[in-house]
C-alpha positions in Angstrom: 89.8 105.1 110.6 90.9 108.3 110.8 92.9 110.8 108.0 95.6 111.4 109.6 96.1 107.3 110.8 95.0 105.9 107.3 98.4 105.7 105.8 100.1 104.4 108.2 96.9 102.0 109.3 97.1 100.4 105.5 100.7 100.3 104.8 100.7 97.9 108.3 97.4 96.0 107.5 98.8 95.3 104.0 102.5 94.4 105.4 100.6 92.0 107.5 98.4 90.8 104.9 101.7 89.8 102.0 101.9 92.7 100.1 105.6 93.6 99.5 107.1 96.7 100.5 107.1 97.9 96.6 103.7 96.7 96.4 101.9 98.3 99.1 103.5 101.8 98.1 101.9 101.6 94.3 98.5 100.7 96.6 99.1 103.5 98.7 99.7 105.6 95.8 96.7 104.6 93.8 94.3 104.7 96.8 95.5 107.7 99.5 94.3 110.0 97.0 90.6 109.3 96.3 90.8 108.8 100.5 91.8 111.9 101.4 88.7 113.9 100.9 87.2 111.7 104.1 87.7 112.7 107.7 87.3 109.1 108.3 87.2 105.9 106.5 85.4 102.5 106.7 88.2 100.3 105.6 87.2 96.3 105.2 89.5 93.7 103.4 87.3 91.6 101.5 89.0 87.9 101.3 86.8 84.9 100.7 83.6 86.6 99.4 86.0 88.3 97.1 87.2 85.6 95.7 83.3 83.8 95.8 82.0 86.3 93.3 85.3 87.0 91.4 86.9 83.6 90.5 90.1 83.5 89.1 91.4 80.9 86.6 95.2 81.2 85.9 97.0 79.2 83.5 100.1 77.2 85.1 98.3 77.8 88.3 100.3 79.5 90.9 102.0 77.7 93.9 100.4 80.3 95.6 97.3 83.4 95.7 96.9 86.3 97.4 93.9 88.6 96.3 94.0 91.8 98.1 90.6 93.5 97.6 89.8 96.6 100.0 86.3 98.0 100.2 86.3 101.7 101.5 83.6 104.2 102.8 83.3 107.4 103.9 82.5 107.7 108.2 81.6 109.6 110.4 84.1 108.8 113.3 81.4 108.0 115.6 81.1 104.3 114.5 82.0 101.3 116.4 83.4 98.6 114.7 85.6 95.7 115.7 89.1 95.2 114.2 89.0 92.9 111.8 90.7 89.5 112.0 93.5 89.4 108.9 95.5 86.2 108.3 98.7 86.5 106.6 100.3 85.4 103.1 103.6 83.4 103.1 104.7 83.4 99.4 106.1 80.5 97.8 106.9 79.6 94.1 105.3 81.1 91.7 103.3 83.9 93.7 100.5 85.9 91.9 99.8 89.0 93.6 96.7 91.0 93.0 95.6 94.2 95.0 92.3 96.4 94.3 89.3 98.4 96.1 86.1 99.8 95.6 85.0 103.0 96.8 81.1 102.1 98.0 78.9 105.6 98.3 
């Protein structure tokens, strides 16, 4: 993703994934400054692979759980990568929301 489209891209994807505006704005406030030095950034939203590596136990158990973990890596802009298939999340009852990320070197 090119630097000039990064913020809009992340806002759109995070909203689609189920983050509320105040949640994705906090995410952007944290991550955008870390990604701005890159002309291009590879972005991967980790799903089940993140859950498998880092299981989470919460008591009492939530009715629904959304864990948005993103892997970022500087890119050249020449990479040709198919868009990632993402699934939307629907909140109900006691919802637990976690977001985070990792910058890969």
